[in-house]
N, C-alpha and C positions, 0 to 999 in steps of 0.2 A: 603471449603464448596461449594456445588453446589446450585446456586440460583434458585428459583422457575421459574423465567422467562426463564431459560435455558433448562428446561425439554421439552421433546417431547414424543409423543406416543411411547410406547414399552420400554422406559427407565426404569432402576431400580433405585429406591430412597433408599438411605441409609445415612441419615444425621440428624442433629438436627434442629428442627423448633419450632416456637411458636404455640401452640394450641390456635388459636384465639377464637374458638367456638367448643363446643362438645354437642351433643344432642342425646339421645337414642330414637330409633324408632322401629317399628315392620313392617316386610314385610307383604304382602297380605296373606302369608301362616302362619303368626303368629310367624315368627322367629325373634328374637331380633337382632338389629344391631345398630351401632353408626354412626351418621353424624358428620364429623369433618372438620373444616376449618384450614388449615395450613398457616402460614404467615412468610415471611421474608421481608427485606427492598425492595425487587423488586415486591412484590405483594402477592396474596393469591392463594390457589388451594384447591378445594374440595377433600375430602377423605372419604372413606367408610371402616369401620371395620365390615366385614360381620360375623365374629365369635368373639364377644367381650369376650367370656368366655374361649377363647384359653389361654393356659398357657403362651404363648409368649406375651400376651397383658397385660402389667403392668397397675395398676390402675393410672389414671391421670384425670385432669379436665381442664376446660377452663383456659387460661392464664398460663398453665404450659409449660415448655420447654421440648420437647420430642424427643428422637431419633427414627426415623421412618424407617422401612424397608418395602418396598412394590413395586408394579408395577404401572407404569403410563399408563393409558388407555385413551380412548376418549369416551365421552358420550354426544350425542346431540351437537356435534361440540366443546365441551369444554373438557379440560384435567381433569382427575380425578385419584386419587391414590387408588389402592386396597391394603389396609394395611394388612401386614402379622404379623409384630411384632412391639411392642412399648416398649420403656424403658423411664421412667421418669428421667430427668437429674438433676444433683445436681448443685448448684450455683458454678461458676468457670469453668464449662464445656462449657460455651457459653458467647458470648459478646452481651448484649442486643441491642447495636447499630446496629447489623446486622439484627435485626428483626423488625425494625420500618420503614415502607415504607415512602419515602420522595420524594418531587418533584425533578426532574432532573435539575430544574432551581434554581438559588440562591434566597433565601428568601429575603435577603437584597436588591438585585437588583430589584426584582419584587416590593417590597414595595416602593423603591425610585421612580420607574416608576409610581406606583399608586398615590403617593403623588404629582407627577408632574401634573397628571390629576386633582387632587383636587385643586391645586394652580391655575388652569386655570378657575375655576368656578367663574363667575362674580357676580351672584346673591348673595347678602350678607346673606340672610336667609338660602339658600341651602349650602353656604360655611360654615356657622356656624355649621350646623348639621354635616357636614363631618369633620370639625376641632374638634368638640366635641368628635366624635367617634375615629378618626384615628390619632389625635395628643394629645389630653388631657386625654383620657380615657386609661390609661396604662393597666388596667386589661383586657379590651376588646381587645386592640391591641395585647396583648400577646396571648390571645386565638385565635384571628383571624389569626395570622401568623402560629399557630401550628395546626389549625383545618383542617380536610378533608372536601371535598365538598359533600361526600356521604359515606354511609357505604360500598357499594360494586360497584355500577354501573359505576361511572366515578369520576375521581379525588379522589379516596379513599386512600389518602396518606397525610402525614404531609405536610402542605403548599398547599394542593389541593384547599382549599377554596380561598386562595390568588391567585393562578394560574388561577382558573376559573373566579374569579371576574375581574382580570386584562384582561383576554382574552375577556370577555363580554364587558367590558368598551372600549377596543380598537375597537371592532366591531361596537359598538354604535358611537364612535367617527368618524369612517369611514362613517357610514350611514349619519352622519350630513354633511359630505363634499359632499355627493351625493344628499341629499334631504333637501333643505333649509327650508322646512316646519317644520322640527324638531326643537324643543326647546332644544338646546344642554345642557344648564345648568340643566334642568329638567331631560333629558334622562341620562346624565352621572351620576348625583346624584343618580337616581334610579338604574342604573347599578351597581354602587359601593356599594349600600346598599341592593340590591335585595336578597342576601343570608346571610345577617348578622345573621339571626335567627339560622343558622346552628351552631353558636358558643354555642348555648344553646340547640339545638336539639340533637346534638351528643356529647358524652363525648370524651375527648382527648385520644390519643394513650397511651398505647397499646390497651385499650378497644375499642375505636371507635364504641360505640353502642348507641342506642337511650336512652335518658334520660326520666324521667317521663314527663317533659314538652314536649319533642319531641314526645312521644307517644300520649299524650293528645291533643296537639295543632298543632304540625308541624312547620317547619321553616318559612312558609309564614306568619302565624298568629303571631308567636313570633317576627319575624323581623318587621312586621307592628307595633306591640306594642312598640318595642324598638325605632323605629323612632318617634312614637307618643309621647313617654316620652321625647325625646330630643326637640321636637317641643314645648311642654308645658313649657319648660324652656326659650324659646326665646320670648322676648317681641314683641307683635304686629305681630307675624308670620301670613302672609296672609292665610285666611281660605281656599280659593280656591286652592292655591298652596299646602297647606297641604294635601287636598283631592286628588289632582292630583298625588302627590308623593306617597301617601299611596296606591292609586289605581294601580299605576304601579307595586308596590311590590305585591299587592294582586292578580294581573292578570298575573304575569310573566310566569306562566306555560301555558298560552294561552287558554286552554280548561278546562271546569269543570271536565271532566273525567280524566284529568291529575293532579288534585288536586288544581286548582285555584278556590278560592271562587268567583271570578268575571272573566268574559271574558273582554279582552281589549276594552276600550271605547274611548280612545284617541290615537292619532297616536304614541306618545312616548311609550305608553304601548304595542302597536303592535310591534314597533321596538325592544323593550326590550325582548319581548317573542321570537321573531325570533333569536335574538343574543344569548339568553340563550339556546335555543334549538339547534342552530348550534354548539356551543362550546361543549355542553353535548354530542351530537351525534358523532361529529368528534373525540372527546377524547375517547369515548367508543369504536369506531371502531379502533382507534389507539392502545389502550390498548389490544384489542382483537387480533390484528395482532402481537403485541409485545410478547404476551403470547402464541402464536400459530405458530409453525414453519412449519405447513402444507402448502404446495403450492397448489394453485388452490382453489377449493370449500371447505368451512369451515364448512358447515352444517347449519341447521336452527337456527336462533337466535330469541328468543321471543321478545326482545326489538324492533328489527327492523321488526319483522314479515316477515322475508325473509330469503332465503338461501343465505348466504354471500360468497363472493369470494375475495381472495387477488388479487391485481393488478399486472400484469406482468410488470416488469421494465427492459427494454432493455439497 
């Protein structure tokens, strides 16, 4: 099997992949075509079926395993497959484990490291929240370890939420060594909890799509509500501390136009928003380079609003 990450422009694709998503559309000239997202454990790739009524295109739907024959091209700096033929596969022709993208890091090792940060929290109220989520709540913990951090943009794989959370926590811990003004217990608790709403915003793999709550509320509101529910169970939880923690979560995207209901108003919220943005952007760039073997300029990227380039390594 040839993995999606190994394809480059002008390659020929002829293998079995999971159809993560399929949607019919119409060109400006009124001609029907299909948008398809193909997936294996190394990632996803966009595909187009420009002639869906072709006899070589068997009927299939989202979450089907399909044998794809087509050409790999480049469009706006990203690889895309021009599909010529499709065959829907039967059970036994594929191994589902090959089609679920997973973190390249050990889930157990990452979780052990995150628990180490939790054990370092000295504030008893904040520690109790973290213990309730990450030690006592088995259903939450199972979902947290399996969840992605996004549908497509960054950390869009099993264990992605844990990997992103740990990276943001480590950045915040480093900030605390450089800037004594930061309240470490508050900042690290906020970092560990900032994206927990994604366990309810996105469904687990292989679907990894927005839930009803995810569409209506989004992970920032969901996560704030989840923390609020834990706070309600803790006797005499300080009201100001509760507001500060929830504010950090509400403002962690930094700007209103980026989806934050509030802009950062305390220094810990500022630090968290920078850490979250740093890890998201660097991981996005990393995945872009890993999925693109083109040397030099990669083309315009809408997320970065810039023409991106790979770095020469001598």
